[in-house]
Structures are given as C-alpha cells and as structure tokens.
RORO-646037 format. One record per residue (C-alpha): residue number from 1; x, y, z. Coordinates in steps of 0.001 Angstrom, whole numbers. Example, Ala and Ser with C-alpha at 12.3 -4.5 7.8 and 13.67 -1.06 7.14 Angstrom:
   n       x       y       z
   1   12300   -4500    7800
   2   13670   -1060    7140
***
This chain:
   n       x       y       z
   1   65638   42985 -108350
   2   63830   43781 -105101
   3   65957   43539 -101911
   4   64451   40905  -99659
   5   66212   42260  -96612
   6   64797   45718  -97228
   7   61305   44277  -97638
   8   61505   42575  -94210
   9   62691   45827  -92676
  10   59689   47695  -94112
  11   57280   45061  -92786
  12   58806   45175  -89256
  13   58683   48971  -89239
  14   55041   48933  -90285
  15   54209   46392  -87604
  16   55854   48517  -84883
  17   53932   51535  -86103
  18   50676   49555  -85912
  19   51474   48394  -82346
  20   52281   51960  -81355
  21   48932   53010  -82745
  22   47181   50322  -80681
  23   48959   51375  -77499
  24   48095   54975  -78211
  25   44436   54049  -78647
  26   44486   52053  -75395
  27   46009   54961  -73468
  28   43400   57302  -74810
  29   40602   54904  -73660
  30   41807   54912  -70059
  31   41444   58670  -69870
  32   38162   58880  -71676
  33   35036   59801  -69689
  34   33243   56546  -68698
  35   30111   55899  -70644
  36   27953   54542  -67785
  37   27239   54900  -64066
  38   28986   52200  -61975
  39   27119   49057  -61005
  40   25517   48895  -57577
  41   27703   47344  -54806
  42   26286   44115  -53439
  43   26490   41785  -50421
  44   27196   44578  -47922
  45   28052   43300  -44430
  46   28823   45041  -41131
  47   30743   43397  -38302
  48   31155   45023  -34841
  49   34832   44976  -33849
  50   34829   46931  -30580
  51   32257   48889  -28554
  52   33085   51904  -30750
  53   33895   50487  -34213
  54   32498   48330  -37015
  55   33985   46958  -40264
  56   31981   47265  -43506
  57   32701   45061  -46549
  58   30959   44659  -49920
  59   31383   43172  -53403
  60   32660   45485  -56145
  61   30343   44836  -59088
  62   31731   47504  -61463
  63   34995   48211  -63280
  64   34557   51923  -63804
  65   34018   53452  -60333
  66   36204   56263  -59017
  67   35221   55698  -55377
  68   32749   54094  -52997
  69   30729   56282  -50591
  70   29557   55039  -47188
  71   26351   56274  -45540
  72   25281   55741  -41911
  73   22140   56369  -39845
  74   21350   55815  -36198
  75   17947   57248  -35297
  76   17695   59952  -37953
  77   18327   60134  -41705
  78   21372   58681  -43459
  79   24469   60845  -43737
  80   27656   60455  -45764
  81   30482   59474  -43400
  82   33394   58630  -45718
  83   34678   57214  -49004
  84   37165   54667  -50303
  85   39273   54708  -53464
  86   38917   52542  -56574
  87   38609   48818  -55838
  88   38846   49331  -52062
  89   35709   47546  -50881
  90   36095   47813  -47084
  91   35588   50672  -44609
  92   36304   50950  -40855
  93   33822   53145  -38965
  94   35485   53974  -35642
  95   33316   56840  -34383
  96   30499   54847  -32795
  97   28914   54603  -29358
  98   28755   51369  -27428
  99   25471   49474  -27080
 100   24025   51306  -30111
 101   22457   50175  -33389
 102   23471   51698  -36741
 103   22329   51232  -40354
 104   24551   51489  -43438
 105   24483   51467  -47223
 106   27201   52023  -49882
 107   27195   53520  -53401
 108   29743   53465  -56236
 109   30332   56671  -58221
 110   32316   58141  -61097
 111   32135   61344  -63118
 112   28877   60225  -64718
 113   27049   59702  -61424
 114   26345   57406  -58502
 115   25014   53895  -58524
 116   21878   52769  -56798
 117   22433   52150  -53063
 118   23500   48738  -51902
 119   21218   46842  -49589
 120   20909   48361  -46072
 121   22456   46446  -43156
 122   22352   46984  -39407
 123   24939   46437  -36717
 124   24790   46769  -32921
 125   27990   47619  -31074
 126   28799   45550  -27992
 127   28540   46883  -24465
 128   31399   48757  -22838
 129   31833   46704  -19672
 130   28961   44630  -18293
 131   25385   45623  -17473
 132   24213   45583  -13861
 133   22574   42533  -12377
 134   18806   42539  -12347
 135   17328   44127   -9190
 136   16312   41470   -6682
 137   15274   40793   -3051
 138   12314   43185   -2971
 139   10880   44514     259
 140    7988   43954     699
 141    8688   40467    -570
 142    6919   39461   -3751
 143    3242   38578   -3184
 144    3271   39950     376
 145    -111   40585    1986
 146   -1162   42846    4836
 147    1433   45470    3909
 148     991   48878    5643
 149    -355   51688    3462
 150    2678   53769    4457
 151    5525   51635    3142
 152    9052   52058    1825
 153    9863   49925   -1216
 154   13426   48550   -1145
 155   15543   46203   -3265
 156   19115   45097   -3855
 157   21250   45442   -6966
 158   24945   45137   -7863
 159   27149   45937  -10859
 160   29949   43542  -11912
 161   32166   46493  -12918
 162   31637   48298   -9630
 163   29816   51163  -11381
 164   27519   53396   -9384
 165   23876   52679  -10144
 166   20731   54716  -10571
 167   17204   53387  -10644
 168   13900   53998  -12416
 169   10859   52683  -10602
 170    7575   51740  -12232
 171    4476   51455  -10047
 172     762   50860  -10430
 173   -2329   49132   -9099
 174   -3812   48038  -12422
 175   -2559   46113  -15450
 176    -154   48907  -16433
 177    2984   50165  -14744
 178    3721   53883  -14851
 179    7106   55524  -14371
 180    6861   56779  -10777
 181   10394   58158  -10329
 182   13767   58060  -12072
 183   17480   58556  -11396
 184   17151   57342   -7808
 185   20605   56945   -6286
 186   19623   54671   -3391
 187   17708   51379   -3665
 188   14511   52575   -2028
 189   11379   54489   -2904
 190    8510   55850    -817
 191    5250   55901   -2787
 192    2391   58203   -1935
 193      65   56876     750
 194   -1631   53789    -611
 195   -5198   52504    -367
 196   -6298   49746    1971
 197   -7067   46324     533
 198   -5363   46988   -2820
 199   -2870   44981   -4836
 200      64   46965   -6220
 201    2648   46035   -8848
 202    6118   47503   -9200
 203    9330   47069  -11131
 204   12840   48547  -10922
 205   15193   49253  -13832
 206   18874   49663  -12888
 207   21293   51814  -14940
 208   25091   51900  -14679
 209   27669   54550  -15631
 210   27967   53153  -19187
 211   24231   53517  -19918
 212   23580   49792  -19632
 213   20403   48764  -17896
 214   18783   45703  -16376
 215   15086   45190  -15658
 216   13916   43582  -12475
 217   10903   41296  -12355
 218    7440   42713  -11762
 219    6703   42320   -8046
 220    3348   42421   -6276
 221    2040   43130   -2792
 222   -1346   43745   -1186
 223   -2063   46304    1504
 224   -3863   45494    4733
 225   -7646   45645    4925
 226   -8918   48779    6658
 227  -10835   46644    9170
 228   -7621   44895   10201
 229   -5801   48144   10879
 230   -2514   49264    9433
 231    -255   47903   12160
 232    2228   45573   10499
 233    5836   46598    9892
 234    9005   45046    8523
 235   12746   45200    9212
 236   15156   44904    6310
 237   18775   44197    7243
 238   21718   44675    4871
 239   25311   43601    5534
 240   28437   45610    4720
 241   31503   43408    5084
 242   31405   39857    6373
 243   29078   38805    9154
 244   25388   38296    9816
 245   22604   39640   12005
 246   20206   37599   14108
 247   16675   38959   14564
 248   14684   38043   17666
 249   11843   37314   17201
 250   12595   36157   13674
 251    9487   36792   11605
 252    8663   38820    8477
 253    6155   41235   10070
 254    5788   42968   13417
 255    2951   44765   15137
 256    2964   48289   16495
 257    5003   48407   19708
 258    6772   45043   19246
 259   10317   44895   20637
 260   12906   43394   18304
 261   16534   42616   19183
 262   19187   42694   16430
 263   22565   41100   17143
 264   25521   41637   14808
 265   27778   38559   14548
 266   31070   39096   12654
 267   32739   36383   10624
 268   36133   35191   11916
 269   38763   37798   11069
 270   36179   40590   10994
 271   34674   42820   13677
 272   31412   44723   14032
 273   31921   48416   13302
 274   28469   49881   13911
 275   24953   50289   12575
 276   23748   52343    9633
 277   20577   52970    7703
 278   17747   54131    9946
 279   19923   53954   13063
 280   23519   54516   14144
 281   25902   53714   16960
 282   27578   50540   18124
 283   25106   49140   20656
 284   25046   45385   20131
 285   22501   43837   20568
 286   20361   46688   19236
 287   16799   47030   20517
 288   14151   48442   18180
 289   10570   49232   19134
 290    8439   48861   16040
 291    6514   51967   15050
 292    7311   51844   11307
 293    9348   49952    8729
 294   13113   49940    9401
 295   16112   49640    7107
 296   19205   48600    9082
 297   22792   48173    7874
 298   25301   46161    9905
 299   28852   47283    9125
 300   31729   44845    9526
 301   35424   45541    8868
 302   38341   43195    8351
 303   40696   42893   11302
 304   43801   42696    9115
 305   45744   45506   10840
 306   47476   43972   13854
 307   48966   47204   15208
 308   46083   49678   15068
 309   43639   49553   17976
 310   40104   50847   17475
 311   37678   51272   20355
 312   34142   52526   19881
 313   31541   53179   22473
 314   28530   55168   23653
 315   28123   57635   26529
 316   24700   58187   28126
 317   23528   60356   30996
 318   20022   59322   32116
 319   17736   62328   32335
 320   20213   64655   30599
 321   21036   65706   27067
 322   24793   65528   26557
 323   26489   68903   26116
 324   28978   69751   23340
 325   31711   69523   25987
 326   31469   65768   26445
 327   34523   63589   25898
 328   35830   60114   26660
 329   39327   59334   27854
 330   41626   56412   28558
 331   43706   56170   31719
 332   46777   53956   31597
 333   48252   52278   34680
 334   51790   51498   33643
 335   53350   52322   37031
 336   50411   51680   39378
 337   49044   55217   39031
 338   46531   56499   36453
 339   47903   58573   33573
 340   45855   60192   30831
 341   46686   58142   27740
 342   44142   59356   25172
 343   41097   61608   24926
 344   38437   62039   22243
 345   35256   64039   21683
 346   31843   62454   22179
 347   29051   63197   19706
 348   26396   64858   21899
 349   23576   63820   19558
 350   23996   60067   20096
 351   26873   59719   22579
 352   29156   57887   20130
 353   32936   58075   20381
 354   35943   56443   18728
 355   39547   55895   19811
 356   42064   55013   17111
 357   45546   54098   18362
 358   47900   53486   15419
 359   51172   51570   15602
 360   50519   50242   19087
 361   53527   48143   20098
 362   52739   47091   23688
 363   49713   45756   25551
 364   47926   48544   27440
 365   46525   48275   30961
 366   43716   50839   30892
 367   40429   52184   32230
 368   37767   53958   30137
 369   36032   57046   31547
 370   33824   59867   30249
 371   33071   63411   31390
 372   30418   65967   30438
 373   31900   69378   31255
 374   28452   70955   31185
 375   29521   74607   31398
 376   32751   74125   29466
 377   34701   76014   32086
 378   37821   73973   32341
 379   39688   70686   32340
 380   38293   67468   33647
 381   40023   67751   36998
 382   38569   69185   39115
 383   35073   68206   37974
 384   32271   70639   38843
 385   29232   69404   40779
 386   27035   70137   37744
 387   29160   67918   35503
 388   28557   64288   34649
 389   31166   61578   35081
 390   31297   57809   34680
 391   33479   54809   33871
 392   33164   51629   31818
 393   31739   49045   34189
 394   32843   46015   32165
 395   31823   43405   34753
 396   28652   45156   35917
 397   29495   45250   39614
 398   29216   49074   39944
 399   32740   49156   41393
 400   35531   51084   39717
 401   37853   48149   39232
 402   37601   47543   35483
 403   41203   47766   34350
 404   41488   45989   31015
 405   44370   44557   29012
 406   44286   45915   25446
 407   46746   44134   23081
 408   47835   45812   19818
 409   45206   45505   17093
 410   42282   45211   19518
 411   38859   46135   18139
 412   36133   46876   20681
 413   32696   48192   19874
 414   30822   47781   23145
 415   32316   50307   25588
 416   29252   51819   27297
 417   29715   54522   29893
 418   26809   55823   31989
 419   27338   59263   33566
 420   25965   60488   36868
 421   26244   63731   38774
 422   29723   64046   40149
 423   30421   64181   43873
 424   33769   63832   45574
***
C-alpha cells in the first residue's frame, strides 16, 4: 500500500524545486540585456536656486534605464554636463553665472541606446547683488533749448551695493542712437562739436561690477541758432556729504562774462571742506566768471571728531606767483608772547594750505600768518626784503590784532592771508 506521508513529501519537494526554478528564471531576467531603448523623460523643469545654481527635475517614464544624461546650452550648442543613476530624476547644476539664461534637456539611456530628448526648458539665474539705479538728472536738462555747440553732457547715477560704475553713452541727431563711447568711469561725456540749430538725443547705460546694467531714459536738447550766437552756459553743482549750495543769480543758463556766486552751506553737524570738479580751494562764497560750462562739487564732512582741529585757507600775493617756499604758520600766545605753534606748506599753484591738529585738549589763542621765502635762503625770521609776508585779517581792519580762540575740534575753511612785500 502506498505511503501517504511519503507522497506528501514528494509533492512538497517537487513544489520547492519548481519555486527554485522560478526564482532562477527571475534572476536571469534581471541580468539579461534589455530589449528596448528607455522611454523619453517628460515634464522637465528647471528652477533657479541661487545666482550660480539651478535644480532640474523630470518624470521617469521608463523602467529599464541605466542612467539619465543632462545637457545644457547657453549661447552655443548643447553639451553633456552630467548624469544621474537609475530612478534618480533630479540634477543640481551649480556651475552657472549670475544673470544668465541657460537651456536644458535630459535623455534616458541603457546598453541598447538613448531615448529621444525630453522637452527643452530655459532658466535665468538671479542677479548677484542689485543692478544700478537708472541714470538721471541729465545736464543739459531734458528738452533744453539754446544749448551751446560746445557742451559737456553730465548725469547722476548710484548703485545700491556701492559698486563702482562704468557708462556707455548713445548719441545721435536722428531717429537712431549710436554708441558714442563706452566704459566711461565718470558721469560725463564731451561730444564732438555740434551743429547750430539741431536737436540731439542721448542715452546712458550704467554697468556695475557684477555686470548688471540699467538704461537711462532717452534725453533731448537743441543747440542755439547760429544767429543767436553760442553764448549760453550752465553750472552743474554736486554735493558730497551733507549741505547745499546757493547760486546767485539762480537761473539755468548764463551768458558769456556773467558773474555767478556759489555759497556752500553745511548742514548742522557738518562743515564745508572745499570745492572740487572744475575748481578747487576753500574760498566761500566762490565767484565764477562764465566763459564755459562748469561742473562744481561742494565737499562737506561730518564734524564728529571733537578733538581734532582742521583749518584750511588760501594765501595770495597780488601781482606775484607764489614760490615753492611758501608756508603758513600759527603763532600761539599762551604767555603774552608769540610762539611758533605749527607750520605747514602752501601749494604754490593755488595757495591752499591745511592745518590738522589731532588730540587738541585746550583752547588755543592764536594768530595765522604766511610767508613766501622767495629765494629759499633761510628761516622766516629774519624775512628778506624780497619776501612776502601777511597775516589773517579776520575783522578786516588792516591792523594786526586778530588773535583768535580756537577750541578743540574747530573746523575753519575761510582763513585768507594776503601777502605784501616785507619791510621792517
């Protein structure tokens, strides 16, 4: 009689053998060469993450890829930039430039071949920092008329990141603007001599250190008619620091030979430190006789230092050019007699001088003098007859009695000393 227990054992053994055969077949399938090329990836997207990186993602539409390949183009052809492994459907591209546009596509591949490319997507990386502000405040002002044919174009522009700026200027008299100059480092441009009675158009493009740019508006001006003469000029005033400048007479245009007075007025807590641009020195008010356009900068500095005294001034010698041996000095009267307290060189080209007295602790009782040692033959005392000498006549009475109290932290910019031939 057949053993039932043995029969069950045979059946179980056969079943295990059959399962083993199935597993063996399955294992062999996973290592077989795939029969088809992978399906094309779909729904590719690109998201900018930083000024130098973007994240790519797509849908995996196949189950037999070995990898995904990523291709990128900027201005030229596409190039392979990297790959991901099986089922990894995201890629971080971190080798980009800011403010740039890139195009991408992705393929899936295995040992049989590569799929068709995914759709192509574009991404623009954000700016690194902020672009400059648009150029503004043109000179001549927009739609000006009667502008001289010899004119300097000027404008103002600032960058929120404090980057240095360069400028491209576009200029023309017709409907089109042509690039007239580029990489200008100062906000001004002198065009070639213009024609009378002509309307000109111009525009400025500002660039910062990060290659960001900002376009100004298109501005217009018309030159004077030849019959009217080319005799109108302008003054442009810029401020460095905190303060303002009054212009007398206050009008946009001046005629040849007009006298204009500029007065620098500092804001409370600031002091006037001198002129720049087309002039220099500390004379305040400043007189200008109009023979051309002028660009003037008024420099103001904060008076935050309460112990450092700064005194600026100008030395003149009517009828003489100052020699290189000109200097200014301060006499102190702390015991009733004059004592040399400080001495500084005077610039012979414009007569300017500066005293800086750091860490001043006491109020000084002083007199300001100047000396031109014409032949450079020795100290200021004795003074030769050919030398020039003078003192600061603060009250204008021509008497040498101007002994001033100078507290710590004083800032003076109006010490004017007129020299004359010395005689004992």
